[in-house]
Every structure is written in C-alpha cells, then in structure tokens.
PQR file with spaces between the fields and no chain letter, atoms N, CA, C, O and H, PARSE charges and radii, in Angstrom:
ATOM       1  N    UNK     1      56.246  102.702  125.500 -0.4000 1.5000
ATOM       2  CA   UNK     1      55.693  103.931  124.692 -0.0000 2.0000
ATOM       3  C    UNK     1      56.096  104.666  123.376  0.5500 1.7000
ATOM       4  O    UNK     1      57.150  104.657  122.741 -0.5500 1.4000
ATOM       5  N    UNK     2      54.756  105.389  123.151 -0.4000 1.5000
ATOM       6  CA   UNK     2      55.283  105.245  121.090 -0.0000 2.0000
ATOM       7  C    UNK     2      55.182  106.417  121.365  0.5500 1.7000
ATOM       8  O    UNK     2      54.493  106.954  122.232 -0.5500 1.4000
ATOM       9  H    UNK     2      53.900  105.397  123.668  0.4000 1.0000
ATOM      10  N    UNK     3      56.120  107.004  120.363 -0.4000 1.5000
ATOM      11  CA   UNK     3      57.158  108.135  119.971 -0.0000 2.0000
ATOM      12  C    UNK     3      56.316  109.590  118.639  0.5500 1.7000
ATOM      13  O    UNK     3      56.506  109.239  117.474 -0.5500 1.4000
ATOM      14  H    UNK     3      56.680  106.569  119.659  0.4000 1.0000
ATOM      15  N    UNK     4      55.732  110.615  118.729 -0.4000 1.5000
ATOM      16  CA   UNK     4      55.736  111.235  117.609 -0.0000 2.0000
ATOM      17  C    UNK     4      57.250  111.032  116.363  0.5500 1.7000
ATOM      18  O    UNK     4      58.254  111.742  116.418 -0.5500 1.4000
ATOM      19  H    UNK     4      55.579  110.900  119.675  0.4000 1.0000
ATOM      20  N    UNK     5      57.097  110.262  115.665 -0.4000 1.5000
ATOM      21  CA   UNK     5      58.386  110.161  114.883 -0.0000 2.0000
ATOM      22  C    UNK     5      58.060  111.409  114.039  0.5500 1.7000
ATOM      23  O    UNK     5      59.170  111.601  113.542 -0.5500 1.4000
ATOM      24  H    UNK     5      56.281  109.685  115.621  0.4000 1.0000
ATOM      25  N    UNK     6      57.738  111.806  113.840 -0.4000 1.5000
ATOM      26  CA   UNK     6      57.804  112.896  112.955 -0.0000 2.0000
ATOM      27  C    UNK     6      58.356  114.362  113.433  0.5500 1.7000
ATOM      28  O    UNK     6      59.055  115.109  112.749 -0.5500 1.4000
ATOM      29  H    UNK     6      56.837  111.650  114.244  0.4000 1.0000
ATOM      30  N    UNK     7      57.871  114.610  114.801 -0.4000 1.5000
ATOM      31  CA   UNK     7      58.598  116.149  115.464 -0.0000 2.0000
ATOM      32  C    UNK     7      59.878  115.926  115.595  0.5500 1.7000
ATOM      33  O    UNK     7      60.637  115.023  115.244 -0.5500 1.4000
ATOM      34  H    UNK     7      57.303  114.003  115.357  0.4000 1.0000
ATOM      35  N    UNK     8      60.023  117.277  116.376 -0.4000 1.5000
ATOM      36  CA   UNK     8      61.560  117.291  116.950 -0.0000 2.0000
ATOM      37  C    UNK     8      61.857  116.622  118.669  0.5500 1.7000
ATOM      38  O    UNK     8      62.822  116.883  119.387 -0.5500 1.4000
ATOM      39  H    UNK     8      59.407  118.011  116.662  0.4000 1.0000
ATOM      40  N    UNK     9      61.110  116.042  118.869 -0.4000 1.5000
ATOM      41  CA   UNK     9      60.519  116.113  120.463 -0.0000 2.0000
ATOM      42  C    UNK     9      59.416  114.647  120.544  0.5500 1.7000
ATOM      43  O    UNK     9      58.402  114.571  119.850 -0.5500 1.4000
ATOM      44  H    UNK     9      60.326  115.831  118.285  0.4000 1.0000
ATOM      45  N    UNK    10      59.982  113.240  121.810 -0.4000 1.5000
ATOM      46  CA   UNK    10      59.023  112.645  121.574 -0.0000 2.0000
ATOM      47  C    UNK    10      57.660  113.170  123.311  0.5500 1.7000
ATOM      48  O    UNK    10      57.646  114.267  123.869 -0.5500 1.4000
ATOM      49  H    UNK    10      60.805  113.303  122.374  0.4000 1.0000
ATOM      50  N    UNK    11      57.210  112.551  123.493 -0.4000 1.5000
ATOM      51  CA   UNK    11      55.189  112.666  123.992 -0.0000 2.0000
ATOM      52  C    UNK    11      56.238  113.050  125.189  0.5500 1.7000
ATOM      53  O    UNK    11      55.735  114.086  125.624 -0.5500 1.4000
ATOM      54  H    UNK    11      57.222  111.660  123.040  0.4000 1.0000
ATOM      55  N    UNK    12      57.426  112.794  125.976 -0.4000 1.5000
ATOM      56  CA   UNK    12      57.564  113.447  126.994 -0.0000 2.0000
ATOM      57  C    UNK    12      58.756  114.680  127.231  0.5500 1.7000
ATOM      58  O    UNK    12      59.433  114.979  128.215 -0.5500 1.4000
ATOM      59  H    UNK    12      57.835  111.953  125.623  0.4000 1.0000
ATOM      60  N    UNK    13      58.682  115.161  126.032 -0.4000 1.5000
ATOM      61  CA   UNK    13      59.642  116.624  125.811 -0.0000 2.0000
ATOM      62  C    UNK    13      61.077  116.260  125.315  0.5500 1.7000
ATOM      63  O    UNK    13      61.888  117.108  124.944 -0.5500 1.4000
ATOM      64  H    UNK    13      58.132  114.919  125.233  0.4000 1.0000
ATOM      65  N    UNK    14      61.327  114.817  125.346 -0.4000 1.5000
ATOM      66  CA   UNK    14      62.645  114.663  125.325 -0.0000 2.0000
ATOM      67  C    UNK    14      62.919  115.166  123.682  0.5500 1.7000
ATOM      68  O    UNK    14      62.211  114.792  122.747 -0.5500 1.4000
ATOM      69  H    UNK    14      60.668  114.128  125.647  0.4000 1.0000
ATOM      70  N    UNK    15      64.179  116.153  123.540 -0.4000 1.5000
ATOM      71  CA   UNK    15      64.725  115.716  122.239 -0.0000 2.0000
ATOM      72  C    UNK    15      65.346  114.311  121.335  0.5500 1.7000
ATOM      73  O    UNK    15      65.860  113.255  121.702 -0.5500 1.4000
ATOM      74  H    UNK    15      64.755  116.457  124.300  0.4000 1.0000
ATOM      75  N    UNK    16      65.078  114.775  120.255 -0.4000 1.5000
ATOM      76  CA   UNK    16      64.833  112.842  119.280 -0.0000 2.0000
ATOM      77  C    UNK    16      65.567  113.270  118.426  0.5500 1.7000
ATOM      78  O    UNK    16      65.620  112.263  117.720 -0.5500 1.4000
ATOM      79  H    UNK    16      64.660  115.633  119.956  0.4000 1.0000
ATOM      80  N    UNK    17      66.492  114.351  117.686 -0.4000 1.5000
ATOM      81  CA   UNK    17      66.727  114.698  115.873 -0.0000 2.0000
ATOM      82  C    UNK    17      67.358  113.481  115.932  0.5500 1.7000
ATOM      83  O    UNK    17      68.396  113.686  116.562 -0.5500 1.4000
ATOM      84  H    UNK    17      66.448  115.169  118.260  0.4000 1.0000
ATOM      85  N    UNK    18      67.296  112.342  115.623 -0.4000 1.5000
ATOM      86  CA   UNK    18      67.963  111.410  114.780 -0.0000 2.0000
ATOM      87  C    UNK    18      66.435  110.810  114.143  0.5500 1.7000
ATOM      88  O    UNK    18      66.145  110.685  112.953 -0.5500 1.4000
ATOM      89  H    UNK    18      66.453  112.175  115.112  0.4000 1.0000
ATOM      90  N    UNK    19      65.515  110.467  115.438 -0.4000 1.5000
ATOM      91  CA   UNK    19      64.536  109.700  114.974 -0.0000 2.0000
ATOM      92  C    UNK    19      63.528  111.066  113.525  0.5500 1.7000
ATOM      93  O    UNK    19      62.885  110.864  112.495 -0.5500 1.4000
ATOM      94  H    UNK    19      65.750  110.568  116.405  0.4000 1.0000
ATOM      95  N    UNK    20      63.890  112.161  114.198 -0.4000 1.5000
ATOM      96  CA   UNK    20      63.133  112.921  113.457 -0.0000 2.0000
ATOM      97  C    UNK    20      64.185  112.790  112.035  0.5500 1.7000
ATOM      98  O    UNK    20      63.760  112.245  111.017 -0.5500 1.4000
ATOM      99  H    UNK    20      64.413  112.326  115.035  0.4000 1.0000
ATOM     100  N    UNK    21      65.285  113.235  112.097 -0.4000 1.5000
ATOM     101  CA   UNK    21      65.593  113.515  111.066 -0.0000 2.0000
ATOM     102  C    UNK    21      65.803  112.124  109.872  0.5500 1.7000
ATOM     103  O    UNK    21      66.246  112.162  108.724 -0.5500 1.4000
ATOM     104  H    UNK    21      65.630  113.679  112.924  0.4000 1.0000
ATOM     105  N    UNK    22      65.324  111.026  110.630 -0.4000 1.5000
ATOM     106  CA   UNK    22      64.986  110.370  109.611 -0.0000 2.0000
ATOM     107  C    UNK    22      63.627  110.206  109.184  0.5500 1.7000
ATOM     108  O    UNK    22      63.500  109.871  108.006 -0.5500 1.4000
ATOM     109  H    UNK    22      64.965  110.995  111.563  0.4000 1.0000
ATOM     110  N    UNK    23      62.691  110.346  109.785 -0.4000 1.5000
ATOM     111  CA   UNK    23      61.540  109.972  109.955 -0.0000 2.0000
ATOM     112  C    UNK    23      60.604  111.303  108.836  0.5500 1.7000
ATOM     113  O    UNK    23      59.738  111.139  107.977 -0.5500 1.4000
ATOM     114  H    UNK    23      62.794  110.619  110.742  0.4000 1.0000
ATOM     115  N    UNK    24      61.320  112.646  109.394 -0.4000 1.5000
ATOM     116  CA   UNK    24      60.144  114.015  109.016 -0.0000 2.0000
ATOM     117  C    UNK    24      60.744  114.443  107.448  0.5500 1.7000
ATOM     118  O    UNK    24      60.552  115.500  106.847 -0.5500 1.4000
ATOM     119  H    UNK    24      62.024  112.779  110.092  0.4000 1.0000
ATOM     120  N    UNK    25      61.424  113.413  107.071 -0.4000 1.5000
ATOM     121  CA   UNK    25      61.552  113.692  105.106 -0.0000 2.0000
ATOM     122  C    UNK    25      60.520  113.290  104.691  0.5500 1.7000
ATOM     123  O    UNK    25      59.813  114.018  103.994 -0.5500 1.4000
ATOM     124  H    UNK    25      61.580  112.555  107.559  0.4000 1.0000
ATOM     125  N    UNK    26      60.012  111.490  105.143 -0.4000 1.5000
ATOM     126  CA   UNK    26      59.271  110.622  104.567 -0.0000 2.0000
ATOM     127  C    UNK    26      57.826  111.194  104.670  0.5500 1.7000
ATOM     128  O    UNK    26      57.040  110.933  103.759 -0.5500 1.4000
ATOM     129  H    UNK    26      60.587  110.899  105.709  0.4000 1.0000
ATOM     130  N    UNK    27      57.383  112.046  105.847 -0.4000 1.5000
ATOM     131  CA   UNK    27      56.498  112.223  105.783 -0.0000 2.0000
ATOM     132  C    UNK    27      56.129  113.553  104.987  0.5500 1.7000
ATOM     133  O    UNK    27      54.904  113.602  104.876 -0.5500 1.4000
ATOM     134  H    UNK    27      58.022  112.257  106.587  0.4000 1.0000
ATOM     135  N    UNK    28      56.572  114.334  104.564 -0.4000 1.5000
ATOM     136  CA   UNK    28      56.758  115.604  104.395 -0.0000 2.0000
ATOM     137  C    UNK    28      56.223  115.046  102.409  0.5500 1.7000
ATOM     138  O    UNK    28      55.379  115.531  101.655 -0.5500 1.4000
ATOM     139  H    UNK    28      57.567  114.294  104.654  0.4000 1.0000
ATOM     140  N    UNK    29      57.290  113.768  102.207 -0.4000 1.5000
ATOM     141  CA   UNK    29      57.409  113.106  100.613 -0.0000 2.0000
ATOM     142  C    UNK    29      55.757  112.918  100.614  0.5500 1.7000
ATOM     143  O    UNK    29      54.870  113.550  100.039 -0.5500 1.4000
ATOM     144  H    UNK    29      57.976  113.374  102.820  0.4000 1.0000
ATOM     145  N    UNK    30      55.736  112.096  101.257 -0.4000 1.5000
ATOM     146  CA   UNK    30      54.086  111.584  101.571 -0.0000 2.0000
ATOM     147  C    UNK    30      53.198  112.323  101.757  0.5500 1.7000
ATOM     148  O    UNK    30      52.050  111.959  101.503 -0.5500 1.4000
ATOM     149  H    UNK    30      56.456  111.583  101.724  0.4000 1.0000
ATOM     150  N    UNK    31      53.460  113.550  102.246 -0.4000 1.5000
ATOM     151  CA   UNK    31      51.514  114.677  101.995 -0.0000 2.0000
ATOM     152  C    UNK    31      51.918  115.207  100.797  0.5500 1.7000
ATOM     153  O    UNK    31      50.922  115.276  100.076 -0.5500 1.4000
ATOM     154  H    UNK    31      54.392  113.846  102.452  0.4000 1.0000
ATOM     155  N    UNK    32      53.361  115.813   99.960 -0.4000 1.5000
ATOM     156  CA   UNK    32      53.662  116.273   98.475 -0.0000 2.0000
ATOM     157  C    UNK    32      52.948  115.143   97.622  0.5500 1.7000
ATOM     158  O    UNK    32      52.208  115.246   96.644 -0.5500 1.4000
ATOM     159  H    UNK    32      54.170  115.757  100.545  0.4000 1.0000
ATOM     160  N    UNK    33      53.354  114.161   98.228 -0.4000 1.5000
ATOM     161  CA   UNK    33      52.104  112.719   96.913 -0.0000 2.0000
ATOM     162  C    UNK    33      51.214  112.888   96.842  0.5500 1.7000
ATOM     163  O    UNK    33      50.574  112.978   95.795 -0.5500 1.4000
ATOM     164  H    UNK    33      53.956  114.077   99.023  0.4000 1.0000
ATOM     165  N    UNK    34      50.743  113.019   98.154 -0.4000 1.5000
ATOM     166  CA   UNK    34      48.837  113.159   98.131 -0.0000 2.0000
ATOM     167  C    UNK    34      48.951  114.545   97.462  0.5500 1.7000
ATOM     168  O    UNK    34      48.421  114.419   96.359 -0.5500 1.4000
ATOM     169  H    UNK    34      51.263  112.946   99.005  0.4000 1.0000
ATOM     170  N    UNK    35      49.412  115.855   97.622 -0.4000 1.5000
ATOM     171  CA   UNK    35      49.116  117.001   96.627 -0.0000 2.0000
ATOM     172  C    UNK    35      48.932  116.687   95.511  0.5500 1.7000
ATOM     173  O    UNK    35      47.864  116.781   94.907 -0.5500 1.4000
ATOM     174  H    UNK    35      49.843  115.958   98.518  0.4000 1.0000
ATOM     175  N    UNK    36      50.229  116.162   94.990 -0.4000 1.5000
ATOM     176  CA   UNK    36      50.385  116.282   93.261 -0.0000 2.0000
ATOM     177  C    UNK    36      49.116  115.425   92.851  0.5500 1.7000
ATOM     178  O    UNK    36      48.379  115.784   91.932 -0.5500 1.4000
ATOM     179  H    UNK    36      51.097  116.085   95.481  0.4000 1.0000
ATOM     180  N    UNK    37      48.816  113.793   93.893 -0.4000 1.5000
ATOM     181  CA   UNK    37      47.430  113.234   93.555 -0.0000 2.0000
ATOM     182  C    UNK    37      46.223  113.473   93.259  0.5500 1.7000
ATOM     183  O    UNK    37      45.557  113.163   92.271 -0.5500 1.4000
ATOM     184  H    UNK    37      49.414  113.501   94.640  0.4000 1.0000
ATOM     185  N    UNK    38      46.005  113.986   94.085 -0.4000 1.5000
ATOM     186  CA   UNK    38      44.628  114.613   94.190 -0.0000 2.0000
ATOM     187  C    UNK    38      44.622  116.270   93.540  0.5500 1.7000
ATOM     188  O    UNK    38      43.552  116.826   93.292 -0.5500 1.4000
ATOM     189  H    UNK    38      46.546  114.238   94.888  0.4000 1.0000
ATOM     190  N    UNK    39      45.874  116.908   93.327 -0.4000 1.5000
ATOM     191  CA   UNK    39      45.799  118.048   92.278 -0.0000 2.0000
ATOM     192  C    UNK    39      45.395  118.982   92.820  0.5500 1.7000
ATOM     193  O    UNK    39      45.082  119.974   92.162 -0.5500 1.4000
ATOM     194  H    UNK    39      46.743  116.456   93.529  0.4000 1.0000
ATOM     195  N    UNK    40      45.221  118.941   94.833 -0.4000 1.5000
ATOM     196  CA   UNK    40      44.972  120.305   95.611 -0.0000 2.0000
ATOM     197  C    UNK    40      46.356  120.394   97.189  0.5500 1.7000
ATOM     198  O    UNK    40      46.726  119.533   97.988 -0.5500 1.4000
ATOM     199  H    UNK    40      45.476  118.135   95.368  0.4000 1.0000
ATOM     200  N    UNK    41      46.650  121.538   97.044 -0.4000 1.5000
ATOM     201  CA   UNK    41      47.370  121.288   98.257 -0.0000 2.0000
ATOM     202  C    UNK    41      46.745  121.286   99.304  0.5500 1.7000
ATOM     203  O    UNK    41      45.683  121.883   99.485 -0.5500 1.4000
ATOM     204  H    UNK    41      46.350  122.237   96.395  0.4000 1.0000
ATOM     205  N    UNK    42      47.326  120.626  100.093 -0.4000 1.5000
ATOM     206  CA   UNK    42      46.261  120.207  101.630 -0.0000 2.0000
ATOM     207  C    UNK    42      46.511  121.307  102.479  0.5500 1.7000
ATOM     208  O    UNK    42      47.459  122.088  102.390 -0.5500 1.4000
ATOM     209  H    UNK    42      48.188  120.141   99.946  0.4000 1.0000
ATOM     210  N    UNK    43      45.032  121.322  103.822 -0.4000 1.5000
ATOM     211  CA   UNK    43      45.238  122.999  104.500 -0.0000 2.0000
ATOM     212  C    UNK    43      45.784  121.904  105.892  0.5500 1.7000
ATOM     213  O    UNK    43      45.785  120.706  106.173 -0.5500 1.4000
ATOM     214  H    UNK    43      44.262  120.688  103.895  0.4000 1.0000
ATOM     215  N    UNK    44      46.147  123.019  106.393 -0.4000 1.5000
ATOM     216  CA   UNK    44      46.255  122.295  108.195 -0.0000 2.0000
ATOM     217  C    UNK    44      45.035  122.370  108.530  0.5500 1.7000
ATOM     218  O    UNK    44      44.242  123.271  108.255 -0.5500 1.4000
ATOM     219  H    UNK    44      46.146  123.992  106.165  0.4000 1.0000
ATOM     220  N    UNK    45      44.792  121.044  109.373 -0.4000 1.5000
ATOM     221  CA   UNK    45      43.492  121.622  110.368 -0.0000 2.0000
ATOM     222  C    UNK    45      43.915  122.391  111.549  0.5500 1.7000
ATOM     223  O    UNK    45      44.834  123.156  111.258 -0.5500 1.4000
ATOM     224  H    UNK    45      45.436  120.312  109.596  0.4000 1.0000
ATOM     225  N    UNK    46      43.615  122.439  112.580 -0.4000 1.5000
ATOM     226  CA   UNK    46      42.783  123.130  113.600 -0.0000 2.0000
ATOM     227  C    UNK    46      44.297  122.049  114.727  0.5500 1.7000
ATOM     228  O    UNK    46      44.409  120.828  114.835 -0.5500 1.4000
ATOM     229  H    UNK    46      42.869  121.817  112.817  0.4000 1.0000
ATOM     230  N    UNK    47      45.024  122.973  115.238 -0.4000 1.5000
ATOM     231  CA   UNK    47      46.037  122.180  116.497 -0.0000 2.0000
ATOM     232  C    UNK    47      45.205  121.465  116.699  0.5500 1.7000
ATOM     233  O    UNK    47      44.054  121.514  116.265 -0.5500 1.4000
ATOM     234  H    UNK    47      44.933  123.965  115.150  0.4000 1.0000
ATOM     235  N    UNK    48      45.881  120.376  117.683 -0.4000 1.5000
ATOM     236  CA   UNK    48      45.031  119.872  118.872 -0.0000 2.0000
ATOM     237  C    UNK    48      46.393  119.540  120.559  0.5500 1.7000
ATOM     238  O    UNK    48      47.333  120.326  120.669 -0.5500 1.4000
ATOM     239  H    UNK    48      46.816  120.336  118.036  0.4000 1.0000
ATOM     240  N    UNK    49      46.316  118.974  121.070 -0.4000 1.5000
ATOM     241  CA   UNK    49      46.766  118.643  121.929 -0.0000 2.0000
ATOM     242  C    UNK    49      48.340  118.463  122.099  0.5500 1.7000
ATOM     243  O    UNK    49      49.090  119.092  122.846 -0.5500 1.4000
ATOM     244  H    UNK    49      45.551  118.336  120.980  0.4000 1.0000
ATOM     245  N    UNK    50      48.774  116.981  120.811 -0.4000 1.5000
ATOM     246  CA   UNK    50      49.964  116.911  120.761 -0.0000 2.0000
ATOM     247  C    UNK    50      50.381  118.177  119.508  0.5500 1.7000
ATOM     248  O    UNK    50      50.952  119.048  120.164 -0.5500 1.4000
ATOM     249  H    UNK    50      48.165  116.471  120.204  0.4000 1.0000
ATOM     250  N    UNK    51      50.352  118.469  118.557 -0.4000 1.5000
ATOM     251  CA   UNK    51      50.965  119.708  118.319 -0.0000 2.0000
ATOM     252  C    UNK    51      49.706  119.903  117.164  0.5500 1.7000
ATOM     253  O    UNK    51      48.521  119.570  117.159 -0.5500 1.4000
ATOM     254  H    UNK    51      49.888  117.761  118.023  0.4000 1.0000
ATOM     255  N    UNK    52      50.792  120.779  115.972 -0.4000 1.5000
ATOM     256  CA   UNK    52      49.931  121.541  115.068 -0.0000 2.0000
ATOM     257  C    UNK    52      50.872  121.090  113.577  0.5500 1.7000
ATOM     258  O    UNK    52      52.085  120.885  113.540 -0.5500 1.4000
ATOM     259  H    UNK    52      51.755  121.049  115.976  0.4000 1.0000
ATOM     260  N    UNK    53      49.863  121.015  112.376 -0.4000 1.5000
ATOM     261  CA   UNK    53      50.533  120.967  111.318 -0.0000 2.0000
ATOM     262  C    UNK    53      50.793  122.436  110.882  0.5500 1.7000
ATOM     263  O    UNK    53      50.048  123.414  110.935 -0.5500 1.4000
ATOM     264  H    UNK    53      48.877  121.182  112.405  0.4000 1.0000
ATOM     265  N    UNK    54      52.901  122.215  110.143 -0.4000 1.5000
ATOM     266  CA   UNK    54      52.898  123.422  109.299 -0.0000 2.0000
ATOM     267  C    UNK    54      53.810  123.307  108.252  0.5500 1.7000
ATOM     268  O    UNK    54      54.922  122.821  108.461 -0.5500 1.4000
ATOM     269  H    UNK    54      53.505  121.420  110.100  0.4000 1.0000
ATOM     270  N    UNK    55      53.419  123.755  106.982 -0.4000 1.5000
ATOM     271  CA   UNK    55      53.843  123.073  105.710 -0.0000 2.0000
ATOM     272  C    UNK    55      53.340  121.663  105.532  0.5500 1.7000
ATOM     273  O    UNK    55      52.136  121.435  105.415 -0.5500 1.4000
ATOM     274  H    UNK    55      52.516  124.150  106.812  0.4000 1.0000
ATOM     275  N    UNK    56      54.346  120.623  105.511 -0.4000 1.5000
ATOM     276  CA   UNK    56      54.202  119.006  104.976 -0.0000 2.0000
ATOM     277  C    UNK    56      54.622  118.719  105.755  0.5500 1.7000
ATOM     278  O    UNK    56      55.441  117.852  105.451 -0.5500 1.4000
ATOM     279  H    UNK    56      55.324  120.808  105.606  0.4000 1.0000
ATOM     280  N    UNK    57      54.598  119.066  107.671 -0.4000 1.5000
ATOM     281  CA   UNK    57      55.371  118.872  108.510 -0.0000 2.0000
ATOM     282  C    UNK    57      54.585  119.322  109.947  0.5500 1.7000
ATOM     283  O    UNK    57      53.501  119.870  110.146 -0.5500 1.4000
ATOM     284  H    UNK    57      53.933  119.771  107.918  0.4000 1.0000
ATOM     285  N    UNK    58      55.613  118.847  110.821 -0.4000 1.5000
ATOM     286  CA   UNK    58      54.686  119.617  112.436 -0.0000 2.0000
ATOM     287  C    UNK    58      56.118  120.863  112.327  0.5500 1.7000
ATOM     288  O    UNK    58      57.181  121.236  111.830 -0.5500 1.4000
ATOM     289  H    UNK    58      56.494  118.402  110.660  0.4000 1.0000
ATOM     290  N    UNK    59      54.618  121.093  113.601 -0.4000 1.5000
ATOM     291  CA   UNK    59      55.141  123.048  113.556 -0.0000 2.0000
ATOM     292  C    UNK    59      56.345  122.637  114.833  0.5500 1.7000
ATOM     293  O    UNK    59      56.157  121.722  115.635 -0.5500 1.4000
ATOM     294  H    UNK    59      53.755  120.790  114.006  0.4000 1.0000
ATOM     295  N    UNK    60      56.992  123.096  114.824 -0.4000 1.5000
ATOM     296  CA   UNK    60      58.218  123.236  116.166 -0.0000 2.0000
ATOM     297  C    UNK    60      57.156  123.580  117.360  0.5500 1.7000
ATOM     298  O    UNK    60      56.290  124.414  117.096 -0.5500 1.4000
ATOM     299  H    UNK    60      57.145  123.839  114.172  0.4000 1.0000
ATOM     300  N    UNK    61      57.176  122.827  119.005 -0.4000 1.5000
ATOM     301  CA   UNK    61      56.208  123.299  119.963 -0.0000 2.0000
ATOM     302  C    UNK    61      57.400  124.228  120.505  0.5500 1.7000
ATOM     303  O    UNK    61      58.554  124.341  120.093 -0.5500 1.4000
ATOM     304  H    UNK    61      57.880  122.149  119.220  0.4000 1.0000
ATOM     305  N    UNK    62      56.769  124.821  121.511 -0.4000 1.5000
ATOM     306  CA   UNK    62      57.623  126.126  122.747 -0.0000 2.0000
ATOM     307  C    UNK    62      58.485  124.992  123.338  0.5500 1.7000
ATOM     308  O    UNK    62      58.194  123.878  123.772 -0.5500 1.4000
ATOM     309  H    UNK    62      55.831  124.729  121.846  0.4000 1.0000
ATOM     310  N    UNK    63      59.881  125.796  123.176 -0.4000 1.5000
ATOM     311  CA   UNK    63      60.826  125.159  123.730 -0.0000 2.0000
ATOM     312  C    UNK    63      61.481  125.804  125.395  0.5500 1.7000
ATOM     313  O    UNK    63      62.044  126.870  125.641 -0.5500 1.4000
ATOM     314  H    UNK    63      60.117  126.701  122.823  0.4000 1.0000
ATOM     315  N    UNK    64      61.046  124.426  126.485 -0.4000 1.5000
ATOM     316  CA   UNK    64      61.973  125.005  127.458 -0.0000 2.0000
ATOM     317  C    UNK    64      63.181  124.537  128.109  0.5500 1.7000
ATOM     318  O    UNK    64      63.351  123.373  128.472 -0.5500 1.4000
ATOM     319  H    UNK    64      60.588  123.560  126.285  0.4000 1.0000
ATOM     320  N    UNK    65      64.138  125.624  128.265 -0.4000 1.5000
ATOM     321  CA   UNK    65      65.155  125.012  128.601 -0.0000 2.0000
ATOM     322  C    UNK    65      65.300  123.228  127.791  0.5500 1.7000
ATOM     323  O    UNK    65      65.434  122.219  128.484 -0.5500 1.4000
ATOM     324  H    UNK    65      64.000  126.569  127.970  0.4000 1.0000
ATOM     325  N    UNK    66      65.249  123.211  126.635 -0.4000 1.5000
ATOM     326  CA   UNK    66      65.556  122.863  125.693 -0.0000 2.0000
ATOM     327  C    UNK    66      64.571  121.185  125.558  0.5500 1.7000
ATOM     328  O    UNK    66      64.870  120.094  125.073 -0.5500 1.4000
ATOM     329  H    UNK    66      65.140  124.030  126.073  0.4000 1.0000
ATOM     330  N    UNK    67      63.380  121.692  126.229 -0.4000 1.5000
ATOM     331  CA   UNK    67      62.873  120.184  126.112 -0.0000 2.0000
ATOM     332  C    UNK    67      61.235  121.057  125.175  0.5500 1.7000
ATOM     333  O    UNK    67      60.830  122.214  125.063 -0.5500 1.4000
ATOM     334  H    UNK    67      63.137  122.579  126.623  0.4000 1.0000
ATOM     335  N    UNK    68      60.879  120.024  124.816 -0.4000 1.5000
ATOM     336  CA   UNK    68      59.152  120.369  124.192 -0.0000 2.0000
ATOM     337  C    UNK    68      58.207  120.088  125.310  0.5500 1.7000
ATOM     338  O    UNK    68      58.849  119.872  126.337 -0.5500 1.4000
ATOM     339  H    UNK    68      61.209  119.084  124.908  0.4000 1.0000
ATOM     340  N    UNK    69      57.132  120.025  125.462 -0.4000 1.5000
ATOM     341  CA   UNK    69      55.906  119.651  126.367 -0.0000 2.0000
ATOM     342  C    UNK    69      55.764  118.403  126.683  0.5500 1.7000
ATOM     343  O    UNK    69      55.212  117.692  125.843 -0.5500 1.4000
ATOM     344  H    UNK    69      56.609  120.201  124.627  0.4000 1.0000
ATOM     345  N    UNK    70      56.086  117.959  127.602 -0.4000 1.5000
ATOM     346  CA   UNK    70      55.346  116.824  128.279 -0.0000 2.0000
ATOM     347  C    UNK    70      53.986  116.677  127.996  0.5500 1.7000
ATOM     348  O    UNK    70      53.181  117.559  128.295 -0.5500 1.4000
ATOM     349  H    UNK    70      56.535  118.536  128.285  0.4000 1.0000
ATOM     350  N    UNK    71      53.581  115.376  127.307 -0.4000 1.5000
ATOM     351  CA   UNK    71      52.363  115.381  126.707 -0.0000 2.0000
ATOM     352  C    UNK    71      52.133  113.624  127.400  0.5500 1.7000
ATOM     353  O    UNK    71      51.952  112.551  126.824 -0.5500 1.4000
ATOM     354  H    UNK    71      54.235  114.660  127.064  0.4000 1.0000
ATOM     355  N    UNK    72      52.216  113.890  128.467 -0.4000 1.5000
ATOM     356  CA   UNK    72      52.441  112.013  128.977 -0.0000 2.0000
ATOM     357  C    UNK    72      51.083  111.866  130.210  0.5500 1.7000
ATOM     358  O    UNK    72      50.943  110.816  130.837 -0.5500 1.4000
ATOM     359  H    UNK    72      52.364  114.761  128.935  0.4000 1.0000
ATOM     360  N    UNK    73      50.124  113.108  130.429 -0.4000 1.5000
ATOM     361  CA   UNK    73      49.398  113.704  131.019 -0.0000 2.0000
ATOM     362  C    UNK    73      48.220  112.956  130.847  0.5500 1.7000
ATOM     363  O    UNK    73      47.628  112.610  131.869 -0.5500 1.4000
ATOM     364  H    UNK    73      50.237  113.961  129.919  0.4000 1.0000
ATOM     365  N    UNK    74      47.627  112.546  129.413 -0.4000 1.5000
ATOM     366  CA   UNK    74      46.178  111.554  129.207 -0.0000 2.0000
ATOM     367  C    UNK    74      46.319  110.832  129.329  0.5500 1.7000
ATOM     368  O    UNK    74      47.482  110.436  129.263 -0.5500 1.4000
ATOM     369  H    UNK    74      48.108  112.827  128.583  0.4000 1.0000
ATOM     370  N    UNK    75      45.059  109.781  129.689 -0.4000 1.5000
ATOM     371  CA   UNK    75      44.406  108.782  130.098 -0.0000 2.0000
ATOM     372  C    UNK    75      45.156  107.895  128.503  0.5500 1.7000
ATOM     373  O    UNK    75      44.877  106.720  128.263 -0.5500 1.4000
ATOM     374  H    UNK    75      44.114  110.103  129.744  0.4000 1.0000
C-alpha cells in the first residue's frame, strides 16, 4: 500500500511522523518555488476524500484516539 508522504497519517490512519517530517518540507519548498516561478500564490482547490490543502502543505485531518481517517475503503 502507498502512503500519503506529506501528511501526518498513512491511508490506514496510522501516524507516520518520521515520513511527514522528512517529506512535508520538500512539498512546501516545491509549491513555494512554483509560486515564485509563476509570480502568483497558488490557491487550494476543493477538499477531496483524501484530504485538503492548507498553505503549502496538507491540512491535518480530524484525529480520533490518535489516529487519522482510514481511507482504505475505496477500490
């Protein structure tokens, strides 16, 4: 199974802070570079089943008992 490498949880809702710590700054840097290249700030699109943007990163989803949402139910 593949994981959302920028957010705080994998698709099963399990925390993966080391993965987020390593990769989230790279996502932010890439998005900031695009802003600079295009001369405009990106606007977040509509939220999806898998999450939503916040600034130059991924918005933290609702956390219940230390877990994020389980997103493995889609085929």
